LUMZALO-617110 format. One line per 8 residues: number of its first residue (from 1); their letters; for each residue x, y, z of C-alpha. Coordinates in pm, 1 decimal, decimal comma. Layout:
LUMZALO-617110
NUM) a) X Y Z; ...;
***
This chain:
LUMZALO-617110
1) mskkdrri) -11250,4 4094,0 467,3; -11144,2 3899,9 776,9; -11225,0 4005,6 1131,0; -10858,2 4101,5 1171,9; -10886,4 4345,8 880,8; -11179,0 4530,6 1035,4; -11067,3 4854,9 1195,9; -11233,3 5101,7 1426,3;
9) qgiyrqhs) -11161,1 5438,0 1577,1; -11302,6 5537,4 1912,7; -11243,4 5657,3 2267,0; -11055,7 5426,7 2503,1; -11214,2 5399,7 2848,1; -11012,9 5249,4 3133,0; -11202,6 5015,7 3366,4; -11199,3 5132,2 3728,1;
17) sgnfgfid) -11094,9 4793,8 3872,3; -10822,3 4676,0 3635,0; -10584,9 4761,8 3352,7; -10828,9 4645,2 3087,5; -11080,7 4873,1 2922,2; -11323,3 4935,8 2638,1; -11324,0 5134,1 2315,9; -11645,1 5332,5 2270,3;
25) veehgekk) -11742,2 5361,9 1904,8; -12034,8 5539,4 1741,9; -12195,9 5296,2 1495,7; -12520,5 5376,6 1316,0; -12606,7 5641,7 1571,8; -12546,3 5425,1 1877,9; -12247,1 5361,2 2100,9; -12084,1 5020,6 2120,1;
33) gyfvypln) -11806,8 4915,5 2355,7; -11531,9 4673,7 2251,4; -11334,0 4498,4 2524,8; -10957,4 4561,8 2531,7; -10739,6 4298,4 2703,5; -10447,4 4448,9 2907,6; -10179,9 4325,6 2663,5; -10372,5 4484,2 2374,7;
41) rkdaldgd) -10394,4 4827,6 2538,4; -10054,3 4951,8 2418,0; -9993,1 5289,1 2586,4; -10350,0 5418,1 2563,0; -10486,8 5628,5 2847,6; -10845,1 5679,6 2951,8; -11001,9 5930,9 2712,3; -10752,1 5883,4 2428,3;
49) tvdayike) -10882,0 5851,5 2071,6; -10737,5 5527,9 1931,1; -10710,7 5324,3 1612,8; -10773,0 4951,0 1663,6; -10833,7 4614,1 1502,4; -11140,0 4404,1 1582,9; -11063,6 4037,1 1634,1; -11256,8 3736,1 1762,2;
57) fhgkeeae) -11158,8 3557,4 2082,7; -11359,4 3257,7 2205,9; -11649,5 3366,7 1985,6; -11653,1 3726,4 2114,4; -11533,2 4044,9 1949,8; -11240,4 4221,9 2116,2; -11028,6 4521,1 2019,3; -10652,2 4540,6 1980,5;
65) iisvltrt) -10517,6 4895,7 1984,9; -10282,5 4981,1 1699,0; -10197,0 5337,5 1794,1; -10312,5 5645,1 1983,1; -10447,6 5905,5 1741,0; -10515,7 6188,8 1984,7; -10410,2 6222,1 2346,1; -10668,2 6328,2 2601,1;
73) drtlvgtf) -10611,8 6664,5 2766,7; -10683,8 6517,7 3109,7; -10469,2 6575,9 3415,9; -10300,9 6272,0 3570,4; -10199,2 6249,7 3937,0; -9884,2 6099,4 4081,8; -9582,2 6148,6 4306,9; -9296,1 6370,9 4191,6;
81) tankgqdf) -8936,3 6269,4 4248,4; -8660,6 6515,0 4148,9; -8295,4 6443,4 4085,7; -8038,8 6586,8 4326,4; -7991,1 6901,1 4121,5; -8365,7 6961,5 4093,3; -8315,0 7015,0 3717,7; -8541,7 6728,7 3613,2;
89) gfvtlknt) -8752,6 6455,4 3766,7; -9022,4 6195,4 3716,7; -9386,7 6159,6 3815,5; -9492,9 5808,2 3913,5; -9867,0 5763,9 3877,0; -10063,5 5583,5 4145,2; -10273,7 5419,9 3874,8; -10100,0 5082,1 3835,3;
97) afskdifi) -10252,0 5040,0 3489,6; -10007,2 5307,5 3373,8; -9657,5 5166,0 3428,5; -9452,1 5445,5 3267,3; -9302,5 5727,7 3471,6; -9354,4 6071,2 3319,8; -9035,7 6272,2 3260,2; -9049,8 6633,8 3379,8;
105) gqknigka) -8792,0 6877,2 3245,6; -8669,7 7166,3 3461,3; -8887,0 7430,6 3296,3; -9197,7 7216,9 3360,2; -9135,7 7143,6 3730,9; -9266,8 7474,3 3863,0; -9256,1 7483,8 4245,4; -9290,5 7108,3 4294,2;
113) ksgdvvgv) -9054,5 6927,7 4534,0; -8973,5 6559,8 4578,4; -9255,8 6389,0 4765,2; -9524,9 6621,4 4633,3; -9842,5 6471,8 4494,4; -9892,9 6659,6 4168,7; -10119,7 6694,6 3869,7; -9935,9 6645,6 3541,5;
121) kilewkgk) -10027,1 6672,8 3174,3; -9850,0 6473,2 2906,0; -9686,4 6696,3 2644,7; -9542,5 6433,4 2409,6; -9460,7 6065,2 2389,2; -9181,3 5993,0 2147,0; -8945,8 5759,7 2331,9; -8979,3 5502,6 2608,9;
129) npsgkive) -9130,9 5746,2 2856,8; -9372,1 6031,9 2798,8; -9272,1 6383,0 2898,4; -9507,2 6618,5 3077,9; -9566,4 6936,6 3272,6; -9669,7 6973,5 3635,7; -9986,1 7185,2 3641,7; -10088,5 7162,6 4007,3;
137) ivgkvgdk) -9946,8 7065,1 4346,4; -10212,0 6861,3 4528,4; -10022,8 6808,3 4854,9; -9766,0 6583,0 5015,6; -9749,2 6205,1 5024,7; -9911,3 6103,8 5353,7; -10143,0 6404,4 5380,6; -10483,4 6306,0 5516,0;
145) hidvegyi) -10714,3 6181,4 5240,0; -10476,2 6313,0 4974,9; -10603,0 6039,6 4743,8; -10948,1 6199,3 4731,0; -10795,6 6529,9 4621,9; -10615,5 6341,6 4345,4; -10932,1 6166,0 4228,5; -11110,2 6502,6 4202,7;
153) leagfand) -10830,3 6654,0 3996,4; -10802,1 6351,6 3764,9; -11177,5 6354,0 3705,1; -11155,9 6715,7 3588,0; -11355,1 6869,1 3874,9; -11240,8 7124,2 4132,0; -11306,1 7223,0 4492,3; -11279,2 7594,0 4420,5;
161) fpeavqka) -11415,4 7827,7 4155,6; -11207,8 8060,9 3934,9; -11144,6 8402,2 4087,8; -11377,8 8582,2 3843,8; -11664,3 8346,4 3931,7; -11601,4 8382,9 4305,3; -11603,5 8759,9 4266,9; -11933,7 8751,0 4076,8;
169) akkyktte) -12086,6 8524,5 4342,2; -12014,9 8764,0 4627,9; -12294,9 8998,4 4521,8; -12544,1 8719,4 4596,2; -12482,7 8705,5 4969,9; -12823,2 8858,2 5033,3; -13137,9 8647,9 4992,5; -13357,7 8950,5 4919,5;
177) vkvfkrre) -13540,2 8921,0 4587,2; -13727,5 9161,1 4368,2; -14078,9 9051,4 4278,3; -14133,5 9132,0 3911,4; -14479,4 9218,0 3782,5; -14472,0 8932,0 3532,9; -14447,2 8677,4 3813,7; -14736,7 8504,4 3985,7;
185) dlrsmftf) -14721,3 8587,4 4356,3; -14765,0 8252,3 4535,7; -14616,3 8355,5 4868,6; -14944,5 8299,5 5050,3; -14975,0 7942,8 4914,6; -14889,8 7665,6 5164,0; -14557,8 7534,7 5032,0; -14282,6 7307,7 5161,1;
193) tidgddak) -13968,6 7120,1 5059,1; -13879,4 6756,5 5134,8; -13511,4 6661,6 5117,4; -13243,7 6459,0 5292,8; -13117,9 6564,6 5635,5; -12790,7 6702,5 5499,3; -12921,9 6871,5 5182,2; -12839,1 7241,3 5147,9;
201) dlddaisi) -12922,3 7307,3 4780,5; -13301,2 7291,1 4776,3; -13416,1 7296,4 4411,1; -13782,0 7207,8 4446,4; -14085,4 7282,6 4660,5; -14441,8 7156,6 4632,7; -14798,0 7266,5 4705,5; -15100,6 7034,3 4691,7;
209) kkkengdw) -15472,6 7097,2 4683,0; -15754,1 6843,7 4660,5; -16053,8 6964,4 4458,6; -16415,8 6893,9 4545,4; -16465,0 6679,0 4233,0; -16185,3 6441,6 4340,0; -15920,3 6590,1 4109,6; -15590,6 6726,3 4239,6;
217) klyvhiad) -15389,4 7043,0 4193,6; -15014,8 6986,7 4217,0; -14774,6 7279,9 4206,4; -14406,4 7198,8 4155,2; -14198,0 7511,1 4221,6; -13840,2 7504,9 4090,6; -13563,0 7751,3 4178,2; -13524,7 8011,3 3901,2;
225) vseyvkeg) -13146,5 7992,3 3873,3; -13155,2 8146,3 3525,0; -13256,9 8479,0 3679,8; -12910,9 8498,0 3837,6; -12684,6 8295,7 3605,2; -12697,6 8472,1 3269,5; -12607,7 8298,6 2945,0; -12247,9 8357,1 2840,6;
233) semdeeal) -12135,4 8495,7 3176,6; -11820,3 8360,7 3341,9; -12039,3 8186,6 3597,4; -12245,9 8026,3 3321,6; -11935,6 7906,5 3138,5; -11801,7 7749,4 3458,1; -12139,4 7582,9 3523,8; -12140,3 7433,5 3173,1;
241) krgtsvyl) -11779,6 7318,9 3217,7; -11875,8 7132,3 3535,8; -12212,2 7021,8 3401,1; -12333,2 6891,6 3735,2; -12279,1 6903,8 4109,3; -12084,9 6606,5 4244,6; -12191,4 6452,9 4575,6; -11895,8 6285,4 4745,5;
249) vdrvlpml) -11880,5 6111,9 5083,3; -11696,8 6399,3 5251,0; -11804,1 6702,2 5045,4; -12009,3 6845,4 4761,7; -11846,0 6990,3 4450,6; -12127,3 7228,7 4350,4; -12199,6 7332,6 3993,9; -12257,7 7687,3 4120,8;
257) prelsngv) -12087,7 7879,2 4404,5; -12245,6 7824,3 4745,4; -12368,9 8185,3 4756,1; -12618,5 8071,1 4490,9; -12654,7 7695,3 4541,2; -12705,0 7715,4 4918,4; -12814,0 8078,6 4938,8; -13010,3 8298,3 4703,0;
265) cslnpked) -13133,8 8014,9 4475,4; -13198,6 7751,3 4742,5; -13567,3 7735,3 4844,6; -13497,1 7781,1 5214,1; -13801,0 7827,2 5442,0; -13935,2 8167,8 5544,3; -13758,5 8343,0 5253,4; -13898,7 8492,7 4932,6;
273) kltltcem) -13763,7 8297,0 4633,8; -13792,4 8333,7 4256,6; -13920,9 8016,3 4092,2; -14065,1 7856,9 3781,5; -14388,8 7677,8 3867,6; -14537,9 7382,2 3685,0; -14904,9 7373,1 3779,5; -15084,2 7048,3 3699,6;
281) tiskdgev) -15441,9 6929,9 3730,2; -15444,5 6555,3 3795,4; -15756,5 6344,7 3765,7; -15857,1 6095,3 4030,8; -15723,2 5830,0 3790,6; -15376,0 5985,2 3795,3; -15381,5 6150,3 3450,7; -15249,2 6504,3 3399,5;
289) tkqkvyes) -15543,8 6677,9 3233,7; -15415,0 7037,6 3242,8; -15072,9 7191,9 3279,0; -14917,5 7533,9 3267,9; -14576,4 7677,1 3345,4; -14512,5 8029,9 3464,6; -14267,9 8251,8 3649,8; -14350,3 8287,5 4017,6;
297) vinsnyrl) -14231,7 8387,2 4361,6; -14285,6 8164,4 4666,9; -14210,7 8160,1 5037,0; -14172,0 7804,4 5161,9; -14343,5 7737,2 5494,2; -14131,4 7440,7 5599,1; -13807,9 7260,3 5519,7; -13904,6 6894,8 5580,9;
305) tykfvqdl) -13694,4 6578,8 5571,0; -13784,9 6236,9 5433,7; -13764,2 6081,0 5779,2; -13978,8 6349,6 5942,2; -14248,8 6317,2 5673,7; -14246,2 5938,2 5709,6; -14268,7 5959,1 6089,0; -14553,3 6209,1 6060,7;
313) hdgtiqdi) -14735,6 5976,6 5821,8; -14674,0 5671,0 6040,3; -14801,0 5851,2 6350,4; -14479,9 5806,7 6550,2; -14454,7 6181,2 6625,9; -14656,4 6267,8 6935,9; -14586,2 6639,7 6960,5; -14489,8 6793,2 6627,4;
321) akdeqfty) -14395,9 7129,2 6779,9; -14134,2 6963,6 7001,8; -14000,7 6708,0 6755,7; -13625,2 6759,1 6712,7; -13634,0 6672,8 6340,4; -13884,0 6949,4 6282,1; -13748,9 7224,3 6505,7; -13393,5 7175,0 6373,2;
329) fnriissg) -13495,6 7299,1 6028,5; -13794,1 7517,8 6123,0; -13693,6 7753,1 6400,3; -14009,3 7964,7 6361,0; -14288,1 7741,8 6490,7; -14630,8 7841,0 6362,5; -14970,0 7790,3 6522,5; -15117,1 7454,1 6608,6;
337) aelsylke) -15374,7 7504,0 6336,2; -15102,4 7536,4 6070,3; -14923,1 7229,5 6202,7; -15249,7 7037,7 6185,4; -15290,4 7155,6 5827,2; -14938,2 7030,1 5750,9; -15040,2 6681,7 5863,5; -15342,4 6697,0 5634,3;
345) vienaytl) -15134,4 6809,5 5336,0; -14877,7 6534,5 5395,9; -15153,5 6272,9 5394,0; -15280,9 6422,1 5067,6; -14929,5 6387,8 4925,3; -14919,6 6016,8 5011,9; -15261,8 5964,6 4858,9; -15170,7 6149,0 4538,8;
353) kavieknk) -14846,9 5949,9 4511,4; -15046,2 5626,2 4528,1; -15284,5 5753,8 4257,8; -14993,0 5840,3 4027,0; -14820,3 5505,8 4089,9; -15135,2 5311,1 4004,8; -15168,9 5500,5 3678,9; -14804,9 5429,5 3591,2;
361) qdrgvldf) -14848,2 5057,3 3651,8; -15088,2 5047,9 3358,0; -14822,7 5178,2 3114,9; -14527,1 5015,9 3289,7; -14220,0 5173,9 3446,2; -13881,4 5029,4 3540,8; -13841,8 5082,8 3914,0; -13516,3 4930,6 4039,3;
369) dfpetkiv) -13450,4 4874,4 4407,7; -13073,7 4872,5 4457,6; -12940,3 4954,4 4805,2; -12737,1 5273,4 4833,9; -12433,6 5301,0 5059,5; -12426,2 5552,8 5344,0; -12083,6 5619,9 5492,9; -12080,4 5809,8 5821,7;
377) ldanhdpe) -11765,1 6009,1 5896,5; -11639,6 6103,1 6241,7; -11510,6 6442,9 6352,7; -11174,9 6368,0 6185,0; -11344,2 6284,2 5853,1; -11261,0 5916,0 5893,0; -11529,5 5651,9 5826,6; -11687,6 5520,1 6145,7;
385) kiarypmy) -11989,8 5339,0 6002,4; -12111,6 5194,3 5672,2; -12476,7 5104,0 5625,0; -12757,6 5092,6 5373,1; -12883,5 5441,5 5301,1; -13227,1 5471,2 5463,2; -13505,4 5495,8 5207,7; -13861,1 5587,0 5299,3;
393) esnkiiae) -14191,4 5589,9 5118,4; -14166,3 5968,7 5146,8; -13865,8 5961,4 4909,4; -14101,3 5832,7 4642,5; -14341,6 6125,2 4690,2; -14085,8 6372,7 4560,8; -13959,6 6130,6 4294,8; -14309,7 6080,2 4151,4;
401) fmilanea) -14400,4 6449,2 4161,0; -14075,2 6551,1 3991,1; -14115,6 6288,1 3716,9; -14467,2 6415,7 3651,6; -14343,5 6774,7 3621,9; -14054,3 6670,6 3395,4; -14294,3 6493,6 3159,8; -14542,5 6782,2 3157,7;
409) vsskfsni) -14276,1 7043,6 3080,6; -14108,4 6832,4 2812,9; -14438,3 6771,8 2635,9; -14549,5 7134,5 2659,4; -14232,3 7277,5 2503,0; -14155,6 7000,3 2254,4; -14229,3 7227,3 1955,8; -13928,8 7453,2 2022,7;
417) pfvyrvhd) -13555,4 7375,8 2057,2; -13516,0 7184,6 2383,2; -13295,0 6945,4 2580,2; -13440,7 6600,0 2645,1; -13347,3 6321,1 2881,0; -13358,4 6022,0 2646,9; -13336,9 5649,6 2712,3; -13329,7 5425,9 2406,1;
425) epdpedvq) -13473,7 5077,7 2366,5; -13231,8 4794,2 2452,4; -13029,7 4630,5 2176,2; -13185,8 4301,5 2048,8; -12858,7 4117,7 2119,3; -12867,7 4232,9 2482,4; -13230,2 4121,6 2513,1; -13129,2 3779,8 2381,2;
433) klnhtlhl) -12853,1 3753,3 2644,3; -13099,9 3857,0 2914,6; -13342,8 3583,8 2805,5; -13059,1 3330,4 2826,0; -12986,2 3435,9 3185,5; -13354,0 3416,6 3279,8; -13368,4 3063,0 3141,7; -13046,9 2968,4 3323,4;
441) fnipfalk) -13192,2 3073,7 3658,8; -13532,7 2914,8 3592,5; -13719,5 3245,2 3584,7; -14062,6 3167,7 3434,7; -14055,3 3458,7 3193,1; -13928,2 3520,8 2841,5; -13918,7 3866,0 2681,7; -14111,0 3826,2 2358,3;
449) kvstkefs) -14132,1 4194,5 2276,9; -13935,2 4502,7 2374,9; -14160,0 4739,4 2566,9; -14145,2 4920,2 2898,7; -14453,2 4734,8 3019,9; -14300,4 4395,6 2936,5; -13976,6 4479,7 3118,8; -14182,7 4610,7 3410,5;
457) rllgviak) -14366,6 4277,8 3430,4; -14030,5 4101,0 3431,9; -13912,4 4310,7 3726,5; -14220,6 4196,9 3916,6; -14131,7 3832,7 3851,9; -13765,2 3885,1 3943,0; -13867,8 4044,5 4273,6; -13983,0 3699,3 4393,5;
465) sdkkyfle) -13649,5 3530,6 4317,5; -13369,9 3470,9 4569,5; -13137,8 3590,1 4289,5; -13319,5 3925,5 4277,1; -13010,0 4146,6 4316,0; -12808,5 3973,9 4043,4; -13101,0 3949,6 3801,9; -13196,5 4315,2 3845,2;
473) ktllrsla) -12832,8 4410,1 3778,6; -12835,1 4189,1 3468,8; -13157,0 4350,9 3347,1; -13011,0 4696,9 3408,8; -12697,8 4609,5 3209,5; -12916,9 4502,8 2918,2; -13060,6 4854,5 2894,4; -12915,7 5153,8 2714,6;
481) kamysdin) -12772,2 5437,1 2920,4; -12988,4 5745,3 2963,9; -12835,5 6064,6 2826,6; -12914,1 6418,8 2718,2; -13007,3 6503,6 2360,4; -13145,6 6791,0 2157,6; -13354,5 6532,2 1968,4; -13644,0 6365,2 2147,8;
489) rghfglgs) -13632,4 5984,1 2139,0; -13849,6 5917,3 2441,9; -13755,0 5754,9 2770,8; -13783,3 5376,0 2763,8; -13729,1 5319,8 3135,8; -14011,1 5554,9 3234,9; -14235,1 5471,3 2941,7; -14243,2 5843,6 2860,7;
497) tyyshfts) -14291,6 5987,7 2512,9; -14149,8 6320,4 2632,1; -13906,9 6361,0 2919,3; -13669,6 6642,5 3017,0; -13479,0 6737,0 3330,5; -13648,0 7051,0 3460,6; -13647,6 7014,0 3838,6; -13281,4 7059,4 3946,1;
505) pirrypdl) -13124,8 7371,5 3788,3; -12903,8 7432,2 4092,5; -12714,6 7108,5 4034,0; -12770,4 7011,1 3665,0; -12687,3 7227,5 3366,3; -12953,6 7081,9 3128,4; -13224,8 7199,3 3369,5; -13075,4 7548,2 3377,3;
513) qihriike) -13052,2 7547,1 2997,5; -13419,5 7468,1 2939,7; -13526,0 7719,4 3205,1; -13376,2 7991,5 2986,1; -13561,2 7863,5 2681,3; -13889,6 7836,3 2871,2; -13862,2 8190,5 3007,1; -13787,1 8336,7 2664,2;
521) klqgklek) -14093,6 8155,5 2530,0; -14313,6 8278,0 2817,1; -14190,6 8635,9 2772,9; -14243,6 8633,0 2394,1; -13872,0 8674,1 2325,1; -13809,9 8345,9 2142,1; -13768,5 8504,7 1801,8; -13614,9 8340,6 1492,6;
529) driwhyks) -13260,9 8445,5 1580,4; -13292,8 8294,1 1930,4; -13439,7 7971,6 1789,0; -13142,2 7940,3 1554,1; -12909,5 8020,0 1843,6; -13048,3 7737,2 2053,8; -13049,4 7497,0 1761,2; -12680,0 7571,2 1714,5;
537) ilrsvser) -12574,4 7509,7 2077,6; -12806,8 7246,1 2224,4; -12630,9 6943,5 2074,0; -12296,2 7041,1 2225,7; -12464,5 7132,3 2556,8; -12631,9 6789,8 2564,6; -12311,3 6603,2 2481,5; -12110,9 6797,1 2738,6;
545) sseqeika) -12374,4 6736,9 3006,2; -12381,6 6362,6 2932,5; -12002,2 6339,1 2949,1; -11983,6 6527,0 3278,3; -12258,3 6314,2 3429,0; -12057,9 5998,2 3354,7; -11741,8 6150,3 3503,1; -11931,1 6262,3 3813,3;
553) ddleykvr) -12080,8 5915,6 3863,8; -11738,2 5753,5 3829,7; -11586,4 5999,0 4078,0; -11866,8 5945,2 4330,0; -11819,5 5567,0 4315,0; -11441,1 5592,4 4340,7; -11450,7 5816,4 4647,6; -11712,4 5588,0 4804,2;
561) dyfvvqfy) -11486,2 5286,9 4742,3; -11190,3 5477,6 4888,4; -11372,9 5532,2 5217,7; -11493,0 5170,7 5220,9; -11129,0 5058,7 5194,6; -11032,7 5304,6 5470,4; -11304,7 5160,2 5694,5; -11196,3 4798,7 5638,3;
569) kdkvgqef) -10816,7 4835,9 5637,1; -10790,9 4754,8 6010,6; -11021,8 4454,5 5968,7; -10791,3 4242,2 5751,0; -10803,2 3880,5 5866,7; -11159,4 3903,9 5995,6; -11437,3 3674,7 5873,7; -11756,8 3809,4 5718,6;
577) egfisgmi) -12076,7 3668,0 5577,4; -12214,4 3794,3 5248,9; -12371,3 3682,3 4923,4; -12225,6 3629,5 4575,7; -12342,0 3935,7 4383,7; -12178,9 3876,0 4044,2; -11921,9 3678,5 3847,9; -11657,2 3744,8 3584,7;
585) kngffvql) -11371,7 3528,5 3460,4; -11131,1 3697,8 3704,8; -11336,1 3597,4 4009,8; -11666,0 3657,6 4183,0; -11797,3 3952,9 4378,1; -11923,7 3930,1 4734,7; -12152,1 4189,4 4890,3; -12157,4 4231,0 5267,4;
593) pdtsegmv) -12470,4 4328,5 5465,4; -12355,7 4692,5 5482,1; -12348,4 4702,4 5093,8; -11965,7 4699,8 5074,4; -11840,5 4475,8 4795,6; -11516,2 4289,5 4729,7; -11382,9 4008,0 4514,1; -11270,5 3649,3 4554,8;
601) eyskdfey) -11010,2 3613,9 4281,0; -10990,3 3326,0 4036,6; -10735,5 3050,5 4106,6; -10642,4 2722,9 3935,2; -10855,8 2535,8 4190,0; -11165,1 2684,6 4028,7; -11344,6 2619,8 3702,7; -11554,2 2910,8 3578,7;
609) sedkqeyy) -11858,9 2869,2 3358,6; -11990,2 3194,8 3217,0; -12291,0 3017,6 3065,6; -12392,4 2875,9 3403,9; -12273,4 3178,3 3603,4; -12098,5 2931,8 3830,8; -11759,1 2872,1 3992,0; -11679,3 2506,4 4059,4;
617) hkptkhay) -11419,0 2440,0 4329,8; -11242,3 2119,8 4224,4; -11085,3 2016,8 4559,7; -11416,5 2033,3 4751,0; -11639,3 1956,5 4448,1; -11867,7 2243,2 4545,0; -12035,1 2479,9 4300,1; -12073,5 2848,5 4388,6;
625) kvgdiikv) -12349,8 3046,9 4221,1; -12475,3 3404,8 4232,6; -12702,2 3464,7 4528,1; -12531,7 3203,0 4745,8; -12473,0 3302,3 5108,1; -12105,9 3242,4 5187,4; -11836,1 3326,2 5441,3; -11517,7 3506,1 5343,1;
633) ileeadev) -11200,8 3632,9 5505,2; -11079,2 3982,1 5424,6; -10729,7 3935,0 5281,3; -10656,7 4289,9 5171,3; -10800,5 4639,4 5175,2; -10614,7 4754,8 4863,7; -10553,7 5129,6 4888,4; -10383,5 5146,9 4548,0;
641) nvrlrfsl) -10660,1 4989,1 4339,6; -10931,7 5092,7 4590,0; -11094,6 4751,8 4639,9; -11145,3 4474,3 4892,8; -10997,8 4129,2 4829,0; -11153,0 3827,5 4999,6; -11068,3 3460,0 5028,2; -11336,7 3196,6 5052,3;
649) vfkk) -11410,7 2999,5 5367,5; -11472,5 2665,9 5197,2; -11767,3 2447,3 5279,7; -11672,3 2107,2 5413,7;
***
């Protein structure tokens, strides 16, 4: 059988920065992606199930789509134009990868008018153009940030909740809670949260005690959302549909209504809150020696921020009672003795974090250090500043404590039906490609075995290279993607045998799902019928959660890129300095100091070598490689494809 004869069926995924894409196929229990060149895409849309040939091009396997087997049910967004009689019209999509207008018959127009930005679903595709139905009016062409509204609709998320869910949420306007007898009363325990300045959905709080023998007691208290969101309710069904909260530049699309996410469930200070507590005893060597999970009620003393905790640790706060960061979130100022105790507890948190980190170094853990983009909006919701998101050592305190709790919970309940966060070992072929890149850039390291510790050692070596950003990205691309599963396969990146998401039930459905299971187990209600129930639903819950996570990530990146383009659109023609952050055959990427990224497109004056990861400019005889510091001119802030296009300022 020739390569041409080999056929596959899979899901077509459109690339965000072009009209090419990939076909995702399940083979031997793992997903593989086959590149689809634009001319081989036929009329496939993102999410369609397709039939395709596999062929070889320049030694690499590519897919050529034969036909669309099943159309996705997704909503597409475009501009509606009606004929003079308003008895039919067409929707032109903004996505340039889709060149066909969608015909809308009179009965499927609804209340749409010419010039409306609308959501449309394709009904059939028999002739030259597909026909569809308008399902939502997003706004008018030219409305402020109308594109963002369109991105949200196309991604399958929504700003508002269904009426039945909103009605159910109204009864949660009060933050008063009933303390059940089965719960441990921890309201007198010194407890606090640490989050970003703008966080409103506070999932987790911590308490720390140092024992006389040098061991530690760490209490991780997690909002008990399952007490309010009951399985099978309309609110639960909507939460599962969303799967996750989505954090956009200008808003949050919460998984749960704000009455719960920001109100009754959020661990706001000075309020009684229902929680699930993971209590761990940690040795002075950083090992969890004892663990237990139980229902509890807490009353958080303080709502702290990463910056405040870091400043407190660094000693830059002279008068804690008058510090604006502190008083903004903690309007009830306690005694000087309690504030002094807070300082002591914070120092204990830093010490415990260091103990845990040292223990993890022995087993290895993949700790990437990619800069995040912070976009500051003005009063009109327009971008006024782009910068690297500030990261503090205090961020790592919460990260380490939450990872520890996730591992402890996953291990403790691994003998019952559960949802795991799994991360598989990298594919041998991807490891081979990574070794080739390491050799190309003279990195004195070769991966001889696939283990978390070995990859962790490699990250340490890469950290010393001037190509650190590119090489870390290459290493990351060689790894499998983490996902949710009802079958435990371990977490390669963390070096964990057991790992589950337990700590964010306000914003992640898998966490909410396992909270229900845990509580039934603790209350002695996990009978045979409930075990079979969970066994029957957890695979679909895991798959849905993984799918929604991917969609949320894509939406977050797209909205970020939209605001980057908005920020730079009045800067066309200006010169910037940046570094080459990556290369493909269509051109090379340039990252600016504020983390914004654009592309210098390929032209006939260049020769591209994928093996060398190099662009050679023939007229000037200069080679450009990843990591090089260069100067570029902004040629276009492309609002259609949501990207920056640069031209190179050539070296003389």
